[in-house]
C-alpha positions in Angstrom: 149.1 45.1 110.1 145.6 45.6 108.5 143.2 43.0 109.7 140.7 41.8 107.1 137.5 39.7 107.6 135.9 38.0 104.6 132.2 37.1 104.3 131.2 35.0 101.2 129.2 31.9 100.8 131.2 30.5 97.9 134.1 28.4 99.3 136.3 28.7 96.2 135.9 32.5 96.2 136.5 32.6 100.0 139.7 30.6 99.7 140.9 32.6 96.8 140.4 35.9 98.5 142.0 34.6 101.7 145.1 33.5 99.9 145.4 36.7 97.9 145.0 39.0 100.9 147.4 37.0 103.0 149.9 37.5 100.3 149.6 41.3 100.5 152.3 43.1 102.5 150.9 44.5 105.7 147.5 42.8 105.4 146.2 39.6 107.0 142.9 37.7 107.0 141.8 37.2 110.7 138.5 35.4 110.0 135.9 34.2 107.5 132.2 33.5 107.4 129.7 32.1 104.8 126.7 34.2 106.0 126.0 37.6 107.5 124.8 36.3 110.9 128.0 34.4 111.5 130.0 37.3 110.3 128.4 39.7 112.8 129.1 37.3 115.7 132.8 37.1 114.8 133.2 40.8 114.1 132.2 41.4 117.7 135.3 39.8 119.1 137.8 39.8 116.2 137.4 43.6 115.6 139.0 43.7 112.1 139.9 46.9 110.3 138.2 45.8 107.0 135.1 43.7 106.3 135.1 42.4 102.7 131.7 41.0 102.0 129.6 39.6 99.1 126.0 40.7 98.7 124.1 37.5 98.0 124.5 35.3 101.1 122.1 33.1 103.2 120.6 34.2 106.6 121.7 37.8 106.2 122.7 39.4 102.9 125.7 41.7 102.5 123.7 44.9 102.4 122.1 44.2 105.7 125.4 43.0 107.1 127.0 46.3 106.0 124.2 48.3 107.7 124.5 46.3 110.9 128.3 46.5 110.9 128.2 50.2 110.4 125.8 50.6 113.3 127.5 48.3 115.8 131.1 48.6 114.8 131.6 52.1 113.2 135.4 51.7 113.2 135.2 48.7 110.8 135.4 49.8 107.1 133.2 47.8 104.8 134.1 46.9 101.2 131.4 45.1 99.0 132.8 42.6 96.6 130.1 41.4 94.3 129.2 40.3 90.8 126.3 42.7 90.8 126.7 45.7 88.5 123.2 46.9 89.0 122.8 50.5 90.2 120.2 49.5 92.8 122.7 47.2 94.5 125.5 49.7 94.3 123.4 52.6 95.7 122.0 50.5 98.5 125.4 49.3 99.5 126.7 52.9 99.7 123.6 54.0 101.6 124.1 51.1 104.0 127.6 52.4 104.8 130.0 50.6 102.4 133.3 52.5 101.9 134.0 50.7 98.7 132.5 48.5 96.0 134.6 46.1 93.9 133.5 43.6 91.3 134.5 40.0 91.6 136.7 40.2 88.5 139.0 42.7 90.3 142.7 41.9 90.1 144.7 41.3 93.3 146.5 44.7 92.9 143.2 46.5 92.8 141.9 44.8 96.0 145.1 45.7 97.8 144.9 49.3 96.6 141.3 49.6 97.7 142.0 48.3 101.2 144.9 50.7 101.6 143.0 53.7 100.3 139.9 53.0 102.5 142.2 52.5 105.6 143.4 56.1 104.9 139.9 57.4 105.1 139.0 57.3 101.4 136.4 55.6 99.2 137.1 53.1 96.5 134.8 52.1 93.6 136.0 49.9 90.7 136.0 51.6 87.3 132.8 50.0 86.1 131.0 50.9 89.4 132.2 54.5 89.2 130.8 54.8 85.7 127.5 53.4 86.8 127.4 55.9 89.6 128.2 58.8 87.3 125.5 57.7 84.8 123.1 57.5 87.7 123.9 61.1 88.8 123.6 62.3 85.2 120.2 60.6 84.7 119.0 61.8 88.1 119.7 65.4 87.2 118.0 65.1 83.8 115.0 63.1 84.9 114.4 64.4 88.5 111.1 66.1 87.7 109.8 63.0 85.9 110.8 60.6 88.6 109.1 62.6 91.3 105.7 62.5 89.5 106.1 59.1 87.9 104.5 56.1 89.5 105.7 56.7 93.1 109.3 56.9 92.1 109.3 53.5 90.2 110.6 53.3 86.7 108.4 51.9 84.0 110.2 48.6 84.2 109.9 48.4 88.0 106.2 49.1 87.7 105.9 46.3 85.1 107.7 43.9 87.4 105.5 45.0 90.4 102.4 44.2 88.4 103.7 40.8 87.5 104.6 40.1 91.1 101.1 41.1 92.2 99.7 38.7 89.5 101.4 35.8 91.3 104.3 35.1 89.0 107.7 34.0 90.4 110.9 35.8 89.7 111.9 33.1 87.2 108.5 33.4 85.4 108.8 37.1 85.3 112.3 36.8 83.8 111.0 34.5 81.1 108.1 36.9 80.3 110.2 40.0 80.2 113.3 38.4 78.7 115.4 39.2 81.8 117.7 37.1 83.9 116.3 36.0 87.3 119.2 37.9 88.9 118.0 41.1 87.2 114.4 40.5 88.3 115.8 40.0 91.9 117.4 43.4 91.6 114.2 45.0 90.4 112.2 43.4 93.3 114.8 44.7 95.8 114.8 48.2 94.3 110.9 48.3 94.3 110.8 47.3 98.0 113.3 50.0 98.9 111.5 52.7 97.0 108.1 51.7 98.4 109.6 51.2 101.9 108.1 47.7 102.0 109.5 44.9 104.1 107.8 42.1 102.2 105.8 41.3 99.1 102.4 41.9 100.9 103.5 45.4 101.9 104.9 46.0 98.4 101.6 45.1 96.8 99.7 47.2 99.4 101.8 50.2 98.6 101.3 49.6 94.9 97.5 49.7 95.3 97.7 52.8 97.4 99.7 54.6 94.7 97.2 53.3 92.1 99.9 51.3 90.3 97.8 48.1 90.8 94.2 47.5 90.3 92.2 44.7 91.9 
């Protein structure tokens, strides 16, 4: 029996996934949590085979949960299941140790197949996610030289977002100004912090000044 643990802060999604997985042959949900911190506490004694987690959760997000689970419980395989199709989220999830990445519109059959493949030692990415990864590899090969010399590794859009953050605008205000969704601005902010190795907004702005991306 493959033991699955689910972490998601949306009750309806959580109940739906639990019902679906319990209906799969040879698979059973052994525990659930609505945030990363609670998930880690339960993983310590439940020792599931698979951790299926969302990204956006309170207290500890799914990326940090994946990283901590990989460090503390290397035998547990992590599958991210999220609505985020942004390459920053996908790449950070993989770097954190996720063995799979599914979108929340995945059908039950795909979820079952992903769990089975990952339990056999493979990796599983939904079709859309695989395409995003392939596009990223292609763009990386064609733009490698430009990225290395361009604005500390930030894209033009990320540099623009960084400057607006430094000017004191909120993510919502930045979204309105740039005609982006707040969720997209969140993704840009996260990606900027990762590239600049910043832990918070202050460090991000400090790094931007050092790289001469910001002027005060």
